[in-house]
N, CA, C and O atoms as a GROMACS GRO file, in nm:
protein
  372
    1MET      N    1  -8.424   4.177  -6.296
    1MET     CA    2  -8.386   4.176  -6.150
    1MET      C    3  -8.388   4.024  -6.086
    1MET      O    4  -8.447   3.934  -6.145
    2THR      N    5  -8.322   4.001  -5.963
    2THR     CA    6  -8.311   3.912  -5.882
    2THR      C    7  -8.346   3.926  -5.749
    2THR      O    8  -8.388   4.037  -5.716
    3SER      N    9  -8.339   3.843  -5.669
    3SER     CA   10  -8.420   3.867  -5.510
    3SER      C   11  -8.360   3.780  -5.442
    3SER      O   12  -8.326   3.670  -5.486
    4ARG      N   13  -8.336   3.830  -5.302
    4ARG     CA   14  -8.271   3.756  -5.174
    4ARG      C   15  -8.341   3.829  -5.075
    4ARG      O   16  -8.399   3.938  -5.069
    5SER      N   17  -8.306   3.700  -4.969
    5SER     CA   18  -8.401   3.700  -4.822
    5SER      C   19  -8.324   3.769  -4.790
    5SER      O   20  -8.215   3.762  -4.847
    6SER      N   21  -8.348   3.888  -4.666
    6SER     CA   22  -8.208   3.878  -4.534
    6SER      C   23  -8.323   3.943  -4.392
    6SER      O   24  -8.414   4.026  -4.381
    7ALA      N   25  -8.275   3.878  -4.333
    7ALA     CA   26  -8.374   3.873  -4.189
    7ALA      C   27  -8.524   3.894  -4.258
    7ALA      O   28  -8.598   3.988  -4.227
    8ASN      N   29  -8.548   3.819  -4.333
    8ASN     CA   30  -8.789   3.856  -4.359
    8ASN      C   31  -8.784   3.967  -4.424
    8ASN      O   32  -8.882   4.040  -4.407
    9LYS      N   33  -8.692   4.011  -4.503
    9LYS     CA   34  -8.693   4.151  -4.588
    9LYS      C   35  -8.649   4.083  -4.732
    9LYS      O   36  -8.556   4.004  -4.745
   10THR      N   37  -8.739   4.132  -4.842
   10THR     CA   38  -8.651   4.055  -4.928
   10THR      C   39  -8.609   4.199  -5.026
   10THR      O   40  -8.674   4.302  -5.045
   11VAL      N   41  -8.484   4.162  -5.072
   11VAL     CA   42  -8.417   4.281  -5.146
   11VAL      C   43  -8.425   4.206  -5.276
   11VAL      O   44  -8.430   4.087  -5.304
   12LYS      N   45  -8.424   4.349  -5.367
   12LYS     CA   46  -8.416   4.358  -5.522
   12LYS      C   47  -8.328   4.412  -5.556
   12LYS      O   48  -8.313   4.531  -5.527
   13GLU      N   49  -8.218   4.326  -5.647
   13GLU     CA   50  -8.154   4.401  -5.699
   13GLU      C   51  -8.095   4.328  -5.867
   13GLU      O   52  -8.103   4.224  -5.934
   14ALA      N   53  -8.046   4.440  -5.870
   14ALA     CA   54  -7.992   4.381  -6.079
   14ALA      C   55  -7.840   4.469  -6.066
   14ALA      O   56  -7.816   4.585  -6.031
   15TYR      N   57  -7.777   4.384  -6.099
   15TYR     CA   58  -7.615   4.395  -6.161
   15TYR      C   59  -7.597   4.479  -6.332
   15TYR      O   60  -7.610   4.428  -6.443
   16VAL      N   61  -7.567   4.608  -6.297
   16VAL     CA   62  -7.527   4.626  -6.424
   16VAL      C   63  -7.410   4.602  -6.478
   16VAL      O   64  -7.300   4.628  -6.429
   17TRP      N   65  -7.440   4.543  -6.598
   17TRP     CA   66  -7.316   4.554  -6.722
   17TRP      C   67  -7.270   4.664  -6.787
   17TRP      O   68  -7.370   4.734  -6.802
   18VAL      N   69  -7.156   4.731  -6.845
   18VAL     CA   70  -7.106   4.762  -6.943
   18VAL      C   71  -7.027   4.726  -6.984
   18VAL      O   72  -6.954   4.652  -6.918
   19TRP      N   73  -6.983   4.771  -7.167
   19TRP     CA   74  -6.878   4.752  -7.290
   19TRP      C   75  -6.790   4.885  -7.251
   19TRP      O   76  -6.828   5.003  -7.255
   20LEU      N   77  -6.670   4.836  -7.213
   20LEU     CA   78  -6.577   4.975  -7.175
   20LEU      C   79  -6.520   4.999  -7.350
   20LEU      O   80  -6.517   4.912  -7.437
   21PRO      N   81  -6.481   5.137  -7.361
   21PRO     CA   82  -6.443   5.182  -7.492
   21PRO      C   83  -6.305   5.061  -7.518
   21PRO      O   84  -6.210   5.067  -7.439
   22GLY      N   85  -6.305   4.975  -7.609
   22GLY     CA   86  -6.228   4.910  -7.711
   22GLY      C   87  -6.211   4.774  -7.633
   22GLY      O   88  -6.103   4.715  -7.626
   23GLN      N   89  -6.333   4.727  -7.572
   23GLN     CA   90  -6.271   4.629  -7.492
   23GLN      C   91  -6.411   4.493  -7.567
   23GLN      O   92  -6.513   4.538  -7.619
   24VAL      N   93  -6.394   4.377  -7.560
   24VAL     CA   94  -6.507   4.300  -7.618
   24VAL      C   95  -6.565   4.212  -7.512
   24VAL      O   96  -6.644   4.122  -7.541
   25GLN      N   97  -6.517   4.245  -7.358
   25GLN     CA   98  -6.624   4.150  -7.305
   25GLN      C   99  -6.647   4.320  -7.214
   25GLN      O  100  -6.579   4.421  -7.198
   26PRO      N  101  -6.796   4.267  -7.170
   26PRO     CA  102  -6.850   4.392  -7.063
   26PRO      C  103  -6.790   4.296  -6.955
   26PRO      O  104  -6.756   4.178  -6.957
   27VAL      N  105  -6.793   4.429  -6.825
   27VAL     CA  106  -6.758   4.401  -6.706
   27VAL      C  107  -6.952   4.461  -6.606
   27VAL      O  108  -7.058   4.512  -6.643
   28VAL      N  109  -6.900   4.417  -6.493
   28VAL     CA  110  -6.965   4.497  -6.357
   28VAL      C  111  -6.968   4.622  -6.367
   28VAL      O  112  -6.852   4.660  -6.358
   29ALA      N  113  -7.070   4.752  -6.388
   29ALA     CA  114  -7.058   4.810  -6.368
   29ALA      C  115  -7.092   4.874  -6.194
   29ALA      O  116  -7.010   4.924  -6.116
   30GLY      N  117  -7.208   4.855  -6.177
   30GLY     CA  118  -7.264   4.824  -6.020
   30GLY      C  119  -7.357   4.755  -6.022
   30GLY      O  120  -7.366   4.660  -6.101
   31ARG      N  121  -7.487   4.800  -5.896
   31ARG     CA  122  -7.555   4.773  -5.864
   31ARG      C  123  -7.717   4.867  -5.848
   31ARG      O  124  -7.734   4.988  -5.829
   32LEU      N  125  -7.796   4.780  -5.861
   32LEU     CA  126  -7.976   4.844  -5.876
   32LEU      C  127  -7.939   4.749  -5.806
   32LEU      O  128  -7.888   4.637  -5.798
   33ALA      N  129  -8.022   4.907  -5.720
   33ALA     CA  130  -8.127   4.792  -5.554
   33ALA      C  131  -8.256   4.886  -5.518
   33ALA      O  132  -8.250   5.008  -5.506
   34GLU      N  133  -8.382   4.800  -5.504
   34GLU     CA  134  -8.424   4.861  -5.477
   34GLU      C  135  -8.458   4.930  -5.326
   34GLU      O  136  -8.439   4.888  -5.212
   35GLU      N  137  -8.516   5.054  -5.378
   35GLU     CA  138  -8.514   5.129  -5.181
   35GLU      C  139  -8.618   5.196  -5.176
   35GLU      O  140  -8.625   5.287  -5.259
   36GLY      N  141  -8.719   5.181  -5.094
   36GLY     CA  142  -8.847   5.202  -5.123
   36GLY      C  143  -8.889   5.190  -5.193
   36GLY      O  144  -8.876   5.075  -5.235
   37ASP      N  145  -8.970   5.276  -5.273
   37ASP     CA  146  -9.038   5.275  -5.439
   37ASP      C  147  -8.916   5.315  -5.529
   37ASP      O  148  -8.930   5.340  -5.648
   38THR      N  149  -8.798   5.319  -5.466
   38THR     CA  150  -8.722   5.338  -5.586
   38THR      C  151  -8.639   5.277  -5.667
   38THR      O  152  -8.694   5.171  -5.697
   39LEU      N  153  -8.566   5.283  -5.705
   39LEU     CA  154  -8.444   5.218  -5.789
   39LEU      C  155  -8.312   5.266  -5.801
   39LEU      O  156  -8.276   5.314  -5.908
   40VAL      N  157  -8.203   5.258  -5.665
   40VAL     CA  158  -8.084   5.295  -5.661
   40VAL      C  159  -7.976   5.254  -5.719
   40VAL      O  160  -7.989   5.134  -5.741
   41PHE      N  161  -7.862   5.299  -5.760
   41PHE     CA  162  -7.747   5.304  -5.781
   41PHE      C  163  -7.637   5.316  -5.711
   41PHE      O  164  -7.620   5.408  -5.632
   42ASN      N  165  -7.542   5.214  -5.737
   42ASN     CA  166  -7.403   5.232  -5.713
   42ASN      C  167  -7.327   5.142  -5.771
   42ASN      O  168  -7.362   5.026  -5.792
   43TYR      N  169  -7.190   5.203  -5.807
   43TYR     CA  170  -7.078   5.160  -5.871
   43TYR      C  171  -7.022   5.038  -5.772
   43TYR      O  172  -7.013   5.036  -5.650
   44GLY      N  173  -6.991   4.950  -5.856
   44GLY     CA  174  -6.844   4.867  -5.790
   44GLY      C  175  -6.724   4.944  -5.724
   44GLY      O  176  -6.674   5.050  -5.763
   45GLN      N  177  -6.698   4.882  -5.638
   45GLN     CA  178  -6.512   4.879  -5.606
   45GLN      C  179  -6.470   4.861  -5.706
   45GLN      O  180  -6.422   4.961  -5.758
   46SER      N  181  -6.464   4.731  -5.784
   46SER     CA  182  -6.369   4.693  -5.860
   46SER      C  183  -6.370   4.770  -6.053
   46SER      O  184  -6.285   4.764  -6.142
   47TYR      N  185  -6.531   4.849  -6.044
   47TYR     CA  186  -6.539   4.950  -6.130
   47TYR      C  187  -6.440   5.026  -6.092
   47TYR      O  188  -6.325   5.033  -6.137
   48LEU      N  189  -6.515   5.109  -5.966
   48LEU     CA  190  -6.427   5.255  -6.001
   48LEU      C  191  -6.306   5.237  -5.920
   48LEU      O  192  -6.264   5.323  -5.842
   49ALA      N  193  -6.225   5.064  -5.949
   49ALA     CA  194  -6.087   5.073  -5.930
   49ALA      C  195  -6.009   5.062  -6.070
   49ALA      O  196  -5.888   5.077  -6.080
   50ASN      N  197  -6.073   5.042  -6.146
   50ASN     CA  198  -6.088   4.969  -6.307
   50ASN      C  199  -6.019   5.120  -6.386
   50ASN      O  200  -6.094   5.215  -6.411
   51PRO      N  201  -5.902   5.125  -6.412
   51PRO     CA  202  -5.807   5.229  -6.466
   51PRO      C  203  -5.908   5.264  -6.600
   51PRO      O  204  -5.879   5.379  -6.633
   52ALA      N  205  -5.982   5.227  -6.663
   52ALA     CA  206  -6.046   5.240  -6.777
   52ALA      C  207  -6.194   5.283  -6.756
   52ALA      O  208  -6.256   5.290  -6.862
   53ARG      N  209  -6.232   5.298  -6.698
   53ARG     CA  210  -6.353   5.294  -6.645
   53ARG      C  211  -6.391   5.412  -6.662
   53ARG      O  212  -6.309   5.502  -6.644
   54ILE      N  213  -6.542   5.445  -6.708
   54ILE     CA  214  -6.609   5.562  -6.743
   54ILE      C  215  -6.774   5.578  -6.661
   54ILE      O  216  -6.859   5.498  -6.620
   55PRO      N  217  -6.761   5.728  -6.666
   55PRO     CA  218  -6.940   5.737  -6.581
   55PRO      C  219  -7.066   5.668  -6.681
   55PRO      O  220  -7.107   5.736  -6.775
   56LEU      N  221  -7.106   5.576  -6.664
   56LEU     CA  222  -7.250   5.567  -6.716
   56LEU      C  223  -7.306   5.687  -6.800
   56LEU      O  224  -7.336   5.689  -6.919
   57TYR      N  225  -7.314   5.809  -6.684
   57TYR     CA  226  -7.394   5.920  -6.716
   57TYR      C  227  -7.366   6.016  -6.671
   57TYR      O  228  -7.447   6.063  -6.591
   58LEU      N  229  -7.235   6.097  -6.699
   58LEU     CA  230  -7.197   6.203  -6.643
   58LEU      C  231  -7.287   6.274  -6.537
   58LEU      O  232  -7.275   6.286  -6.415
   59PRO      N  233  -7.407   6.327  -6.646
   59PRO     CA  234  -7.472   6.398  -6.547
   59PRO      C  235  -7.564   6.371  -6.429
   59PRO      O  236  -7.626   6.452  -6.360
   60GLU      N  237  -7.555   6.214  -6.419
   60GLU     CA  238  -7.636   6.168  -6.341
   60GLU      C  239  -7.547   6.107  -6.261
   60GLU      O  240  -7.513   6.155  -6.153
   61LEU      N  241  -7.493   5.969  -6.319
   61LEU     CA  242  -7.423   5.888  -6.259
   61LEU      C  243  -7.264   5.947  -6.253
   61LEU      O  244  -7.175   5.911  -6.329
   62PRO      N  245  -7.256   6.007  -6.189
   62PRO     CA  246  -7.090   6.012  -6.177
   62PRO      C  247  -6.994   5.962  -6.106
   62PRO      O  248  -7.026   5.967  -5.987
   63LEU      N  249  -6.860   5.904  -6.127
   63LEU     CA  250  -6.807   5.828  -6.072
   63LEU      C  251  -6.785   5.890  -5.948
   63LEU      O  252  -6.735   6.001  -5.927
   64GLN      N  253  -6.832   5.795  -5.860
   64GLN     CA  254  -6.786   5.816  -5.671
   64GLN      C  255  -6.829   5.681  -5.623
   64GLN      O  256  -6.884   5.606  -5.703
   65SER      N  257  -6.808   5.640  -5.490
   65SER     CA  258  -6.846   5.536  -5.445
   65SER      C  259  -7.038   5.563  -5.350
   65SER      O  260  -7.112   5.662  -5.344
   66GLY      N  261  -7.045   5.476  -5.317
   66GLY     CA  262  -7.195   5.448  -5.247
   66GLY      C  263  -7.305   5.519  -5.318
   66GLY      O  264  -7.266   5.579  -5.418
   67VAL      N  265  -7.463   5.529  -5.288
   67VAL     CA  266  -7.535   5.529  -5.342
   67VAL      C  267  -7.537   5.651  -5.398
   67VAL      O  268  -7.513   5.752  -5.331
   68LEU      N  269  -7.568   5.653  -5.539
   68LEU     CA  270  -7.609   5.789  -5.586
   68LEU      C  271  -7.735   5.883  -5.611
   68LEU      O  272  -7.792   5.867  -5.719
   69PRO      N  273  -7.781   5.970  -5.533
   69PRO     CA  274  -7.892   6.051  -5.532
   69PRO      C  275  -7.928   6.095  -5.671
   69PRO      O  276  -7.881   6.166  -5.760
   70LEU      N  277  -8.075   5.992  -5.641
   70LEU     CA  278  -8.180   5.999  -5.782
   70LEU      C  279  -8.214   6.167  -5.863
   70LEU      O  280  -8.286   6.212  -5.774
   71LEU      N  281  -8.211   6.236  -5.928
   71LEU     CA  282  -8.244   6.356  -5.998
   71LEU      C  283  -8.367   6.337  -5.958
   71LEU      O  284  -8.428   6.230  -5.958
   72PRO      N  285  -8.422   6.490  -5.906
   72PRO     CA  286  -8.531   6.498  -5.856
   72PRO      C  287  -8.702   6.470  -5.941
   72PRO      O  288  -8.735   6.582  -5.982
   73GLY      N  289  -8.778   6.397  -5.966
   73GLY     CA  290  -8.842   6.303  -5.997
   73GLY      C  291  -8.880   6.157  -6.049
   73GLY      O  292  -8.981   6.092  -6.074
   74LEU      N  293  -8.771   6.147  -6.051
   74LEU     CA  294  -8.692   5.985  -6.110
   74LEU      C  295  -8.682   5.871  -6.010
   74LEU      O  296  -8.618   5.888  -5.907
   75ALA      N  297  -8.747   5.748  -6.038
   75ALA     CA  298  -8.782   5.674  -5.955
   75ALA      C  299  -8.687   5.550  -5.965
   75ALA      O  300  -8.704   5.440  -5.911
   76MET      N  301  -8.555   5.602  -6.066
   76MET     CA  302  -8.447   5.528  -6.101
   76MET      C  303  -8.401   5.614  -6.170
   76MET      O  304  -8.464   5.712  -6.209
   77PRO      N  305  -8.233   5.579  -6.208
   77PRO     CA  306  -8.119   5.644  -6.347
   77PRO      C  307  -8.215   5.660  -6.437
   77PRO      O  308  -8.299   5.570  -6.450
   78SER      N  309  -8.222   5.785  -6.523
   78SER     CA  310  -8.334   5.746  -6.632
   78SER      C  311  -8.176   5.677  -6.757
   78SER      O  312  -8.187   5.629  -6.870
   79CYS      N  313  -8.062   5.699  -6.684
   79CYS     CA  314  -7.967   5.612  -6.842
   79CYS      C  315  -8.008   5.472  -6.793
   79CYS      O  316  -8.011   5.420  -6.904
   80ILE      N  317  -8.038   5.384  -6.719
   80ILE     CA  318  -8.058   5.290  -6.672
   80ILE      C  319  -8.188   5.253  -6.753
   80ILE      O  320  -8.194   5.173  -6.846
   81ARG      N  321  -8.300   5.336  -6.692
   81ARG     CA  322  -8.403   5.323  -6.752
   81ARG      C  323  -8.445   5.309  -6.908
   81ARG      O  324  -8.522   5.219  -6.942
   82ASP      N  325  -8.389   5.404  -7.006
   82ASP     CA  326  -8.305   5.393  -7.119
   82ASP      C  327  -8.281   5.251  -7.172
   82ASP      O  328  -8.338   5.200  -7.269
   83ALA      N  329  -8.227   5.218  -7.128
   83ALA     CA  330  -8.155   5.117  -7.147
   83ALA      C  331  -8.219   4.951  -7.115
   83ALA      O  332  -8.166   4.842  -7.136
   84ALA      N  333  -8.319   4.974  -7.070
   84ALA     CA  334  -8.409   4.886  -7.025
   84ALA      C  335  -8.492   4.854  -7.103
   84ALA      O  336  -8.530   4.938  -7.185
   85PRO      N  337  -8.553   4.703  -7.106
   85PRO     CA  338  -8.658   4.679  -7.237
   85PRO      C  339  -8.748   4.762  -7.256
   85PRO      O  340  -8.702   4.869  -7.215
   86ASP      N  341  -8.884   4.784  -7.307
   86ASP     CA  342  -8.989   4.857  -7.348
   86ASP      C  343  -9.085   4.802  -7.254
   86ASP      O  344  -9.056   4.708  -7.180
   87ALA      N  345  -9.192   4.855  -7.257
   87ALA     CA  346  -9.289   4.800  -7.164
   87ALA      C  347  -9.354   4.659  -7.225
   87ALA      O  348  -9.407   4.567  -7.162
   88TRP      N  349  -9.327   4.676  -7.397
   88TRP     CA  350  -9.393   4.568  -7.458
   88TRP      C  351  -9.315   4.445  -7.435
   88TRP      O  352  -9.359   4.331  -7.418
   89GLU      N  353  -9.193   4.484  -7.438
   89GLU     CA  354  -9.097   4.318  -7.398
   89GLU      C  355  -9.074   4.277  -7.266
   89GLU      O  356  -9.018   4.172  -7.235
   90ARG      N  357  -9.130   4.386  -7.166
   90ARG     CA  358  -9.122   4.334  -7.019
   90ARG      C  359  -9.259   4.237  -7.015
   90ARG      O  360  -9.274   4.169  -6.914
   91THR      N  361  -9.346   4.230  -7.105
   91THR     CA  362  -9.503   4.149  -7.135
   91THR      C  363  -9.481   4.031  -7.119
   91THR      O  364  -9.532   3.962  -7.030
   92PHE      N  365  -9.394   3.989  -7.211
   92PHE     CA  366  -9.361   3.858  -7.265
   92PHE      C  367  -9.215   3.815  -7.175
   92PHE      O  368  -9.148   3.716  -7.202
   93TYR      N  369  -9.194   3.880  -7.101
   93TYR     CA  370  -9.072   3.776  -7.018
   93TYR      C  371  -9.046   3.784  -6.891
   93TYR      O  372  -8.961   3.710  -6.841
   0.00000   0.00000   0.00000
């Protein structure tokens, strides 16, 4: 996750990359950003305009613009959490 300052406020964000079917290079699908105690996701405009786009996980992150609401009880999209390093790996990097 990267951080940047904006008007005395630090914003933490990470870009989510995905390999589209049949492609050998990943593309940026969107951005995960800190919003209070949660991490929210929104697809990038270039990804939504890509004819080969696919939802990362349709029940949770449908293909639409804007910040996507989290499912009840989640602090971040579960499909992105599943793709993140596990707790053991996070302690060493």
